[in-house]
N, C-alpha and C positions, 0 to 999 in steps of 0.2 A: 505494500501499499504505500509505503514511503515512496520507492521507488517511482510511482506512477505519480506521485503529487511530486517529486521532484520533475520527473519528466514533463508533466503539463506545466510548471512553472516557467522550466526551461523554455517551452516550445512558446507559450504564450508572451514569455516577456522578450524572445525573439521576434516573435512576428511584429511585438509594439514595435520593438528597435525598426524595426523593415516600413513599417508603416507611418512610424515618424520620418526617416528618412524620406520615403517615397512624397509624403505630403511636402517636406522642405524641399523636394526637387520639383514641384509640380508649384511651388510658390519659392522660385529663385529670387536673388538679388534683384534682377532685371524683369522678373515677369510678374506682369500687372493681370488683369483680366481682359483687356481692351486698351492697345497703345493710344494715347489720346482719345478717351471718350469726346471731346468736344467734335470731333470729325464723323461721330457719329449721332450725335444728341442733333446737330444744327438740321442736319437729314430729318431724323426720326421726329422732333417738332415741327416742322415745316409744313406738313401738314395735318396739326395739331393746333387749329382755331384758337382756344384759348392761349395759347403761348402766341402762335405766327401772329396773328392781326389781332394781339394787344397792343395799347398805345406803350407810346415810350415812358420809361419811367427815371426819374430824376437819382444819379446816384448819392449815396447816402454814407457817411463814415459809419465803424459800427460804434465808435463812441457816442455818438448822436441818436442812434438809435436806443443803444441800453439806457442812455438816460432819460430818453421819453416813456421807456419800457420797463424802467426796472422795474418796481412793483408787480405788478404782472409778471414778470420773469420768474419772479419768487415763487409765484403760486404756481405758473406752468411748469415749470421745472420741478416742484416738487411731486404734481400731480404724474408727471412725465414719469419719476421712478418708481411710483406707487404703481405704474401700469407696467415697467418693465419688470419689477419684481413677483407680479402677478402673470405676466404672460410670456415671458421672454425664458425657456427653459435654462438651468444651469447658471442663471444671470450673474455676475458678481455685485453685492448690492454695493452702491457708492457711498463710503464713507459721511456721516452725517456731518463732518468736518469740511465738506465740499461743497454743501450746500449753497447757492448765488443767496447773497445778500444785496441790495440795492441799495448800499449806501458808499460813503468814501471817492475820493477823487474818480476821476477817466479814468487813468492806468487802474488804479486797485478793482473799479469796475468790470473793465478791461479782463484784468487777471482773475479774477473770481468767478467770470463767466469761463472762462477758458478752461478751468478748475472743475468747475459743474459740469461742464461737457464731458472732461476726460481726455481734450486733446493735448498733443504737443505743444507746449507754451511756446515753445518758438516757431509757430505758423504765424507765418507771416501774415495773412490777413490783409494784406493791400488792397487799393482800387484799380483793379485793372481788368483788362478784356482781353482775350488771345483772339486773334485776328486769322481768317482764313488764310491757309496756303494759296501764293499765289497774289495775296495784297498787300504792296505796299506800306511799309510804314515809317515815318520819317524820323529821322534819327531823334528829333528833339523831343518826340512823342516816346521813343522805344522804350520800353520796361524792361532792364537784363531780369533772365531767368533766376538772378540769386534774392531781385527783391520777391519773388514770385511763389518760390519753393526751398525746403529745405533741403530738400533732399541730392546728393550728391550726383554724376554726369549720369544724364540716361540720354539716350538717341532722338528719344521721340519729343523729349522738351527742346532738348538744343535744335531743333528744326524748327519748334515750334516759336511762335513771333509774336509779344504782348505789348499794349498799349497802354500808356498811364490814362487813370481817369481822374477826375478830379471832380471832388462835392459840388452838385449843382449839375453835371454833365449828363446829356440826353443819351440813352441808351435803351436797345428795344429789350424786352424781356427775352427774346429768344437767346439774343449774343449775352445776356447775363445767365439763363440758364446753361445753355451748352460750354462759357468756360467754367462756370464752375461746378460742372458734371465730371472735370477732370481733377479738380482742387484736393478732392482727399486723398489722390495719389502724388499730392505738393508734400508729403508729411504729416498730414493732422495724426495720421493713428501711429505712427513713430516714435519707439521707445516707454509705450505705457505700461508695458507689465513690469514686476517687482525684479526681474534677473535680466534689464535688460540695462542694467547700471546707468541707471537716469534717476535723478532724486524722485522726480516728478512719478519715475513709474512705481516706485515705493511707497506713493503716498494715492495713488490714486486705486487701490483698491482689486484688481483687474486677478490677483496671484501669478503666478508664474505664467510665463508662456505656453499655451498648450504646446505647440510643435512648431517646426520649423528653430533655423537656429537664433538664439536669441542675441547673440553677440553680433548677427547682421545686420545694415541698419533697416534694409526695403524687408527681410523676412516677418520683421515684428507686427507689420500691418496684416499679415497674412490671416489670423482670427477674426477678425472684423470684415475682411474680403471675401470669404469663402462662406459654405454651408452645405457641410453635408452631410444634409437630411435622410438619403435615402441608400445608405450601404446596408447589406444585409446585416441579421443581428449578430451574427459571429465575428462581425469587423467592430461594433464597439464593443462586444465580450473582450476582445482583445484588446483594444484599443481606446478605452472610453476618454481619453482626450480629445478625440475629435467629434464628440459631439459640443466642444466648449469651443464652437463657433459663434459670433454676434452681431453678424449682418440686419438680423430684426431690429437689433437695438437701436443700431445708426440708422436705420431708414425710418423708424416711426419717431425718433427722437430729433432728427431734423424735419422731419413733414409737418412735425405739431409747430416746430416754430416757423416754419414759413406759411403756416397756417394762418399764426397768430399776426406774424408779419403784415400777410397780404390783411388782414381783418381788420387791422390797424393803423391801415396808413404806412407803410413803410415797403411799398413793393419793390425797391430793389433789395433789402432784406429778405423779401419772401421768394421770390426768385431766385435768388443766392442760393439760400438756406433747400429750396425746390431743387436746386442744382446738385449738392451736396448727398442730400435723398437719392437720389436718383443714381450716381453714381452706384452705389451698391445694389439694386434694382438689375441697373446693366452690366455689373460683375457677375453676377449671379446667372446671366443667362449663355455663361461661358462655362462649356462640358468639364472643362482641367478647374473650373471652381466649385462646380458641384460632383464629382466622382474623384476618389483618391489616386485611381492609380485606370486611368480611363485604358482597355483592350485588356487588360489583367484581369481574368476572372479570379474567384476568390479561390476554386482550387488550386488554380497555378500560383497564387500567393501562399498560399499553404506547402507545395512541393517548393518553391523559390525558398521560404524560409527556412525547410527541413534540411535543404543543404546546405545554408549555412550555418545552420545548428551543428554538421557535420564537420563545418572547416572549407566546406566549397561555396565561398561569396562570390562567385564569378557572376551568376546569373543575377543573384539581388543586386551587384553594383551594375551590371548591365542595366536592369532595368530602372533601374532610379536617374541615370543618363541618358535613357529614351524616354522618359517620360517628361524630364525636365527638357530635352530638345523639343522635344514634340509642342510642348505648352509653347515655349518662346516662338518658333518657326511659323507657327498662328498667328502670332502677335507680330513677327516681323513681317509677315507676307500682306497682312488685313491692313496696318498702318502705313506701310509703303504702298502699297494700291490705293489708298482712299487719297493720301498726299498727294501722290499724284495725277490723279484725277482733279482734286480741287487745284493744282497748279495749272493745269489746263484748260479750268471750268469745261471738264466734261462731267455735266449734270448726268448723262445717259449710262454712265457707269454702271455694271452690276450690282457692286455694292453701295453704291450711292442710291439707286434706285430700290433698291433690296431694304433700303433702311427706313425709305418712307412712305414704302407702300402700304397702305391703310384697309389693302380690301379684307382681309379676315381678321379686322379689328373686331370685328362684332361676333366672331364665334368666340370669342372669349368673355368670361364674364368682367363684370365692373371689376376693378381692384379692391382688394379688402388687406388688412394684415394677415391674411389667412393665403394668402396667393404666392408667397414666397415660397413657401412647402409646395401646396396643392399643386398650382401652376407655373411657377420660372423655375425652379430646383428640380423640379420631377420634368419638365420637358428638356433640360440642358443636360440633368444626369442621364437620360433615356438613350440622348444624343452622343451621349461620349463615347459608347465603342464604334460607330458611327462617322464619327469624326477621325477618332484615330486610325481605322482602317484606310479612310477616305487622305489623311497626312501621308500615310504610307504609300499610297497610288499617284498622290500629284506631287509630293517635294521629292526631286532626287537623293536616295538613298545614303549619300552622305551625312546627308544633314538630318535624317531621321532615323535613319537606321544603323548606324554604325556607332558601338558604343566606346570606340575611341575618339570620337571627336565630340566635342566640348563647344557648343555653342556661347562664345563671351559673353560677360555681364553684358553689354552694351548692345550687342546683337548687331555691334556696326561692321565686324568684320563679311557678311553676304549681306545680298539685298535678295530676298527668296522671289519676290516679285519681277524683278527683274531676270532674273533665273528661269524662275517656270514659264515666262512671255516669249522669253528665247528657246524654249525646250519644245517638246513634241505637243499636236492640239488636244491629247486626250491628257495630258498633264492641264495644262492649261482649262479644260474646260471642267475638269474635276475640282482643282482649287476655286473656281468659279462659281460651281453649284455650291460648294460644300460654304464658302466663307459670306455667299450671299444668302446662303440659308440662315446662318450665323446672323447673321444681321439684321435680317430680317425679322428673327425672334426680337432682336435688340429694340428694335423699331416698335413693334408691336406692345412691350412690356414697358417700353418707355412713355409712350403715350396713353397708355391706361393708366399709369401712375402720376401721368399729371393731371390728365382730367378727373381722376377721385381726387387729387386732391386740390385744383380749382373748382369743385363742385362744389368740394367742405369747405371753402371759404369763404366763397359764394352765398351758402347756407347760412355758417356763422355769421356773415354781414348784413344780412336781411331781419 
């Protein structure tokens, strides 16, 4: 009996370590759900009247918003904390000391607000707008990336152009929301766990980082941006840390702030918070954010782990490298193709068309909190194996099936869109079909979320 228990412990522990490593690979330092969300959001919401046809709004600084709405935000954030404790499984409660208090100087109010949200206190939160690729930005109005993001070098942000905004400027809700939909990848969720080596991470009460490498900067945001809600029970039995993913918390928090801002006469922050919430919804449409190891069945995982326990670790190491490369390859192709289409002003590109295709929107129910699990991640989880297989067919083997190749952290060593475009027609068609299908889901769920948010804000204002 003792030997059986020891064997079970070793198998469970070994598989747990394998899944931890796999989930780390799935969210490697450069791997996001979608590289540059704004590229998709501009298209997705172009067919959403609630945003696309809304009147321009005046830019407002965060300090002005907090000064005007401080007492109301105290009540709202307390209610939001109660909601999260009741509705988010395994939710790590916010320490009482971090409750927002609407008093003190403007810097103190800002500090308390950031602490109550439990985001990186170095987050820039500056007034800026991302501009579409191919749009010229005067040097006098350009904003350096260091004033927008805390994150180190990233290819997709290095290529993006930012325009400095000033309080009182008029901007469209579409541009505000699209810009903000990429902002959570600018460092908001970095360093927030107790073992990330930051003072605020030790104060925020989230506990130790559930998976990923806590020493790697971008890895620390993974548990807020991924949702492993549909794995087999045995996976959770062996790796219970996979249950500690919290995109639902972030979505609802920012959705609540957005509705309040829209209802109370602060439309700039209403649409900016809406973009923040939208980011996490969009992340979950990416199959590599809803399935731990796409393309690898549970039986294979068990076998791979058994071999590793016997000292034969090659198969495990290969699986981890391949899932990381495939995750990054999907993003590499997506961002380069969309960026190229914008630069050429080709609004008929299949990916751009798919993101704004609203023909199937009515096939889905109205967005509610339950949609994160019942619709969005269920769909992306179900598509994970087919996505993985399509990448095998559409991307040259070196980048997708060679375990000796490791895509660089920035992905700047290869342009997979250019490579596929120069290759066989079958591969071009495979990648167009795959990524256009995923961008269609991205667009559908983006519009459903924004419509529900706008309807809720309007109902509260009446």
